[in-house]
N, C-alpha and C positions, 0 to 999 in steps of 0.2 A: 457289562464290561468284563472282559476276560482278564484273569489274573496271571496269565502266562502268555508267552510269545509262541505263535504257531510257526513252525519251521517247514519250509518247502524242501522236503527230503526225498531222495529217490526211493522206489519200492524196496522193501526188504529191510529197511532200517528199523531198529528197535530203540525207542527212547525210554530211558529210565530217569525219572525226575523231570524238571522243567526249568526253563529260563524265565524268571519273573518279569512281568511287564512293567513292574515298578522298580525304580532304582532307590527306593527308600532304604535307609540303613539296615533295618531289620530283615530286608530281603537279600542283602548282599552277603551271601554265604560262600564258603570255599568249596562246597559240594552242591552244585546246582543240578547238573545234568550229565549223563553219559549217553552217547549215541553209538550203538553197536552197528557197524556197517556189515553188509553181506560178505565182504572180503576178509572179515576177521579183525579189522581195524576198529579201534574205539576212539571217539572224540570226547574228551572230558572238558567240561566247562565249569568254572568256578570264579569267585571274586577273591582277590588277595590284596592286602590282608582282609580277612572276613570282617564284615560290618564296619569297615573303615571307609568313610566317604571319599577319601583321597586315594583309594586303591584303584584297581582295574580288573576287568575280566581277564582270565587266563584260559587259553585254549591249548590243550595238549593232545597230540595224536600219538597213540601207542598201539602196539600189537601184543596181545596176550596178557602182558603185565606192564604196570606203570613204569617199571625200570627200563622197558624196551621202547622208549620214545623214539619215534621215527624222524622227528624234526624238533628244532628248538621251540619252546612254548611261544605263543603269540599273545601279546597283551594289547588291550584296547579299553578305554574308559567309556566307549559309546555302545549303547544297547543295539543300535542299528549296525554298528561295526561288528559286534560279536555274532549277530544273526547272519550277516553277510559272510563272515569267515567260516562259520560252521556249515552253512549251506554250500558254499563253494568247495570246501574240502570234501564233503559228502558226495557232491555231484562229480567232482574230479575223480574220486576213487571209484565211483560206480562206472564212469566212462572207461576207466583203465581196465576194470574187470570185464566189461562188455567187449573190449577190443580184442 
């Protein structure tokens, strides 16, 4: 059994960290993964508040620095939901670069 979720990302993405396959409290950390996209955008994934079973995943898209967030953070309590959001943003950004 894998301990992390595999993401369907476009070529050229660099993943630092991982999204745990388990939603057990000890896995719910505020700093899970950063996905660097070829266009210079970063997708940051974490759980807020950390280790709180009543929290949610937070997905933030920024360029260069955390302070330069390109959109409002997206929140979901669903593992499938966070995977869908991350992959959709990555593929949308890749399509924009290719166009």
